[in-house]
N, C-alpha and C positions, 0 to 999 in steps of 0.2 A: 768621887768617893764611891767605892763599890758597896752595894747593899749586902748584908750578911745573911738575911733570912728569906729573900724572894727566890722564885723558881728561875732557872736559867734556860733561856730559849735555845733549842738545838739548831744547829746549822742546817740549811736546806741542801739536800744532796742532789746532784745531777743524776737523772735516771740512768741506770745501767742497761746495757744491751741484754743482760741476762734477766732483767726484770720481767716476770711472767705477764704482767699487765701490759707492758709495752709490746711484747711479742704477740699477745692475743689481739691487741689493737691493730698492729700491722697485718696480721693474718686476715682480720675482718675486712680491711681496706683492699687487700689483694683479691679476696673472694668477691667483693662487690664489683671491682673493676672487671674481673674475668666474666662475671655474670652479665654486666652491661655490654661488653664486647661481643659475647656469644649471642645475646639477644639481637644486637644490631646486625650481626652476620646472618642470622637466620631470617631476619626481616628483609634483608637485601638479597637473599638467595633466589635467583631466577634460573629458569631452564629454557633452552631453545625449542620453540614449537613452530609448526607451519601455519602461516596465515595466507589468505588468498591475495595474490598480486593484483587481480582484477575480478570482476564479477564472474562467478562460476555457476553454470546452469545444472539443473538436475539432468542426469544421464551423461554428464561429461566425465571422461576419464582423466584422472589427475596426472599431470606431467610436471617435470621440474620447473619448467618455464611459467607454470601457473601459480607458484607459491613463492613466498619469501620467508626468511627466518626472523622471528621476533623472540625476545627474551621476556618471559612473563612468569608469574607464580600461579599456575593452575594445575589441575590434576591430570597426570598423564593417562589416567583411565578414561578421561572425557574427551581429550583432544590429542591430535597426532603430534608426537614429539619428533625431534630431528633424527633420532636414532631409529625411527620406524621407516618402513618402506611402502608408502602409499601408491607408488607409481603403477598406473594401469587400473587401479580401483576406480569404481564409478560412484558419483555422488547421487544419492537418492533424493536430495533436496537442494535448492539453490544456496550458495554461500556468497555473501557480499564481499566487496573489496575491503581488505583489512581484517576480516573476520577469521578467527581461528578455525582450522578445519576440524570438525567434530568427528570422533571415531565412529559414532553411531550413524553418521550420514554416508559412510563408505560401504560399498558392497562389491562383490565380484561381478564382472560384466555379464557373466552367464546368468546370474541371479537377479539382475535388474529387470523389473517387470514393466518396462516402457519402451517405446520406439520413437525415433526421431523422424518427423514428417515435415516435408517442405510445403509451405502454404503461401500462395501468392495472394496478396491483399488487393481488393478492388478500391478500398478507401485509403486515403493517406494514413500512414502509420504515425502514431504520436511520437514526438521527439524523445520522450523519456522512456520509451520501450526499447530495451536492449537486452543483452545476455543476462540471464538470471531473473528477468521480470516475470511476474505471474499475470497471465492474461486469460480472457475468455474468447472463444471462437464462435462467431455468428455467421449465418448464411441467410441472405435475403433473396427470395424468389418472387418474381413478378407473376401475379395471378389475375383472374378476371375481376376480382374484387380489389385489386391493388396489390402492392408489394407486401409480402409477409416475411417477417424475420424469425429465425429459429436459433435457439442457443444449442450449439452442437457439442462444445466442450467447455468445461469450467476449470479454473485453477491450473492451467497448463503452464509449464515452465518454458521460457524461451532459451533455446540452445545456441542459436546464432541468428544474425540479422544481415541480410544483403540489401542495403539501401541503394536505390537507383541514384546515379550521379550524372551530372551534366546539365546543359541548358534546358532540356526537356524532362528533367527528373520528376517535376511536380505532376506530370500527367501519366507517369508510368507506374506499373504495379511494383510492389516490393515483396521480396521473398523472406519469409520468417520460418525458421526451423523450430518446430515445437516438439517437446517431449510429451508423448501421448501414452497413457496407460494401455497395455496390450488389449484389454477388454474393450476399449473405446476406439481402437484403430479402425475397424470396419465402418463404424458410423461416421467417423471423421473423413475417411476416404470417400465414402458415398457422397458426403456433403460437398467436398471440394471438387468432386468430379461432376457435379450437377451444373446446370446453367445459371445457378444463383451467384450473387456477388458475395465474396467472402470478406469479412471484416474482423480485425483483431482489436479487442478492447482491453485496455490495461486497467488495473485496479485503481480506484480513486486515491490520490495522494501518494 
């Protein structure tokens, strides 16, 4: 039996596509999805830059065989991007294997203020000294009071190393090519032209 005086509950209606609340909700969802996708794309946006294929020494001119392309997120103002042309430019400092090539470390060959000098060592060269290593140059001269060692050059970059090979390599000298500041060239040449024994000492560690 139906009641005569109570309120009658209205029927639930299915939301219409024209309902403003539904349209606003859908719009908010679309905006959120687009924002997330855009943020992910920006976070994953990398660019191709040059990195050293092997150790590069100060004074070395950059060639295509010296570098590889890596995709990273760094500033093109600080490092050399793939669309740049670093070929023939000279490094003013060593760049290690895998290290990005810094723009600030490149200079024109004519402006580079150092010279490469070949030095034959009297003492065995440490096995960890190679292209790009930073070393000191010592000369030991025999005197009446015994041998005396003099530090001739400090923080010199190794441009190349020609190690002796063969069965008698241990007793032979090795040639190391050092990048020497122009102002220090006369002193280094005088030292290696003397009768003293030349030794190249690498940095500890």
